[in-house]
N, C-alpha and C positions, 0 to 999 in steps of 0.2 A: 779267110783270115791265115795270115804268115805264120801269128803265134798257135794255132790249132796244130799244126807238126804236119808230116806228110804219115799216108799210108802205107804199108809193106806191101811190096810185089815179087815177081819174079823170085832169084834162089832164096831170098830174105824170107818170102812167105813159104816159098817151101820147105825150110828149113825149120819154121815157126811149125808148120803144121805135121811135120816128126816127131816133137817134143812129145813126152806122155801126159803134159799138162793142157795140151790144146783137144778141146773138146768138139770142134766142128766150127762154134763160131767165137770161140776165143781160147783164153787161157784160165783154168781153173784154179783154187784151191784144194789140196789133195785130203787133207785130214778134217773131220766131224769139227762144227765151233763148240769145244769145252761150254760145258753145263754153268750157265749164271754169269755167261760173259755179256750177252745182251738182253737189254730190257727192251720187250716187244712192247710194252705198253708206254712207253715214254712217247708224250706228245711230242710231234714235230712243229715248231713252233712255224708261223710264215716269213717268207725271204724279208721282209723287211725287219722282223726281231731277229733274224741272224745276221742281218747288213748293221743293224742297229743299235739291237740290244745288249744290256750289260753293262754295269757302271763300272767295273774293274776290268775289262776286256786289253786294257792298255795301260801303262804306266803313267802318272802325273809329268815324271819328266825324264829326259834321257838317262840311260842306265850307265853307271862306270865302266868304262874299257879301258885297256892298256893298248900301247904301240908294241908289238914282239918284234919291231926288224933287227934292236939292237942283242933279244938273246938268241933269235933266227942267226945273227953273224957267227953263232958260235953251236958244233953238234951237242947234242944231246949227251950228260955225261954217261948214261947207261944205254944209250944207242936208240931209246924210246921217248918222244915226247907228242904232244897233244894239241894243237891250238885252236878251241872254237871259236868261230867266224859267227854263228846266230844260226837259229835254226838247225839243219843238220849238215850246215857249212862245215867240215874240219879240216887242217891243216894236220896231216900225219909226220912223220919224220921218225923215220924206220932203218934203222940199220944203215943208213947213208941215203935212203932213198925219202924223197916226200911225195904221199899220194892227199889226193884235195878230193873228198866225197860231198856228193850234191850240192856245186857250188850255185848259189842265187845271190848273187849284186842286182837282181832290178828289183824297181818299185812297189811294184804289187806281184801277189799270189795272186796271176790271174790272166786269162785270153786279153784282158781287155788294159789298158792305160788309165780308165777315165771309174772302172768300179770295180770291186772284189777286194778281198783284203789288202792292207797298204801298211807296208814295213812300218812297224813304230819305232824300230832301233836301226840305226846305221852297222853297215857292218864296219869294222874297225879298221879295215885295212884298204884301201884301194885297190882296184883288182890289178892294175897295173902296175903295181910296188909288189906284189907276189914275188917270191923266191923263185927260181924255176924249179916247176914240179915235173916228176916223173910219171905220174900217171892220174886220170881225172875218172874216177868213180861215179857213175849214173846210176842210183838204184831202180830209178823207175821212173814214169813220166809224167806224173802230177806237176801244176806249176809251179808250188815250193820247194819243189826236187829238179824241177826241170826248166832254166828258164833261157828263153830266145836270148836276150841281149848279153845276158853270162856267156852263153853258149858263142853268139858270134863273137866277141872278143877273144875267147880260149882255140877257138879254131886258128887264128893266126898264129898259133905255136904248133910245133912239132911232138907232140905228145898224145898218146895213147890212151881215147876214152874206153874205157869198160864199164858194159850198160846189160842189161836185160834182153833176153830175143827182143826183136822189134822194135826197140827203143831208136835203134841206128839209124831208121829210114828220118827221123827228126834229125837226128844229127848232122844226116845228111844233107838234109835240103838245109840246113840254116849254114853251112856252110865246110863241116869237117869233113876232110877227104874219106874216101871209103877204107882206104888201107889203115887208115888210123883206128879203124872202129871195130872194135872186140864184143860181139854179144854171147853170151853166155847161156844157157838154158841152168837149171838146180843142179849142183853138183861140177859144174865144169868149170877148169882152169885155164887161167890165164897165166903167162912166165912172161916176165917183163925182158926186152931182151939186154944179153949182158949185166946181169943183175940176179941176186938170188931172192927174188922177189915174187910171189903170185898172188893173185886174186881169185877167187872161188866165189861163183854164186851160190848161195844156200836159199832154203825155204823161206819163207814170210806168209802169213796169213794178210791177205790184201785185196787190192783193185788196181787198175789203172784205166786212163781215159784222159782225152784233155778237151773232149768234145761232148754233144749230145748222143751220136751217133758211131762210139768209137769203145764205148764199154768194154774192159779185159782186151780191147787189142794188140796188148803188147805186154809183157810180162813183168812182174814184181819180186825182186828180192832181198835177201839181206847177201851184205858182204864180208869176207873172212882176207885178210890179207895176214900172210904169213913169210916172212925172211927165215934166214937160216936160225936164229937166236930170237925172235918173238912173233906174237901171232894177236891180232887185233881181230875183234868184231863189231860190227857197222851193222846196225838195225833195217838202216832205212825205212818203211811205214810197217807195221803189222798189227796183231792182235795176238794174245797168247796162243801160240800152240807148242804142243808136246814134242813138235819136231826138233827144238832147240837142244832137249836132249839128245838126240842123234847128232846136232852140231858139235855137242860138247864130245861125245864119244869119236868122233871123227877128226874136229880138231883143235878139241881142246888141251890143256888149260889155256885161258886167254889171259895175256898181259894186261890188254888194255878190251874192255866192253863199253859200247858207244849205245843206246836204246832211248827211244822214244818216248818223250813222258810226256809231253803237251798236247793241245790238239784233239781230247777225247770227249767220250761222253756216253751213257750206261747204252744208249740204243744202239752206239757201232761200236761196244767193245769186241766186239768180233775182228775190229781192221785198225783198231790203235789202242796201244797197251796202256797209257795214263800211268800216273807214278807207282799205285797199287802193284797193277800188273807188271811193269814194269820191272819190280823186285822180282816178283816170283819170276819171271824168265831170266834174269839176274841167277836166281838159286840153280834153273835146270840147266844154264850154262857152265857151271859150276863155280861162279861166282867171279873175282877178279877186280882190279879198280872197275868204277864204275862212273862215268861220263856222259851226263843223261845231255840227251838232245832235242833237236826238234819243241822249243820253245824259247821264250824271248827274244820273238821278232814280229810275229807277223800273230793278228785275230781270227786262229781257226776254229775257235765252238765259242760256248757264253762262259766257260768257268774264267775266272779271274785269270788274270795274265803272268800271277805267280803262286798262283797253286798248286802247280806242279812241283817246284824247288820247295815252299815250304812243306808238304806232303811227304817228301823226300826228308828233307830234315827231321822230321817228326818220326816216323817210321823207319830210316835207315838206320840208324844206330840198335835198335830193335832187330831188327833182321842181321845186324853183324855184317852189313853191307860197308864196303870199302870206297865211299861217294867221294867223288872228283868234282868240284862244283867250281870252277874257276872263274874269274872274270871274262867277260869277252874282249878275246886277244889278249888273253894272260896266257902263255905257257906252261904246258905242266908235265912234268916228268910222273908216270905211275908209278914208277920203284922208287920214287922218293918220297920223305914225310911231307905232309901237306895239312894245311888248316882247314877246316870247314868252317867259313865266317859266310854269312849272310848278305852278301855285297848288295843283292838286288833289293832290299830295304831301301837302301839310298835314293833308290827310282821313283819312292809311294811313299812321301812323306806330305803329299798336300791336303789342304782343308777335306774333311769327308774321306781320306783314305786310312785303311787299315793301319793300326801303329804297330810296331816291332812287336812288342808285348800279345799282342793279339793274335790268338791261333788261329789259323783257316780252319773254313769248314770242310768237313771230308765227305761232305755230299753234294753232288754234282747236278746241277741244273737240266732241265731236258732241252735238247736240245738237236738239229738236225746237222748232218755236217757241211761244210760246204763241199760244193757237187764236184770239186777237182782237188780233192785234199786226200 
């Protein structure tokens, strides 16, 4: 199956094996899991419960979105602007350069076109109408971050793909030229040609794999994007790790922090943050304007689709978090004043749905993760 990608071999595999994160069988997380992150007693439901269970895993109607093209036609006043396009896909404009994170335009986060988590919210911008980008970041190889049809389209353009060790084999198999692929180990950096912009791979607490027999065969990373004037942190997928303090020491403070908040559960809290641990991660990173990602697009767990947003809305002010929660497709400049408006509630006012006045439950249902998230 083409969507499974390709295994690394040759010089690529040799380089992977030289990494301090390589165990002989695959890559590993190097820090112990923090106490309390994983509920070992959580009961894993059946596959049918995961695929069909949960009453509010998707909104009852399409969410509000914005066409950003008019704003994109003008440079950001302070040099830094971000447009969340759904899930973990963000267009970052940073001092004259455009960087696209984990681009996914496909209909499912799955190796199949027939089964698996289906997109419930369209991307507010057609892939072909994107402005020219200067770099594409792929944090790891899970289906909701590395999408075959999207990569095939982006492969037509002369732009570097910056990713984690081993992921380049998938990209190359799908049409990206080898000279345009940059694979990084943790703490390695790539500087864009003719630009004062670098991308550095940082630690994260996660795993990888696109099939049943390639667990941890490629590396997973957070990514730090730096220009002469600004620094941006992108978590990719991760659980809470004290390594974020080291990232702060090496690269902080950050002008924009993007952390995953959705698709979480107590039994896999060591590999996904969820909103509460995202606020803890934000503190370890030294704070900064916080744009939540990894929500609002796919149902990858059994929690309510809007629970991450509601929890952040309730807890963020208590943690003095500078929350950026724009509508899909709405460009936002972290340095400018921004209102915190629960726009997502407009997508869920149907009969039997929670009304805006109701507070979300902060307890999480017990579930198993989608095997490729």
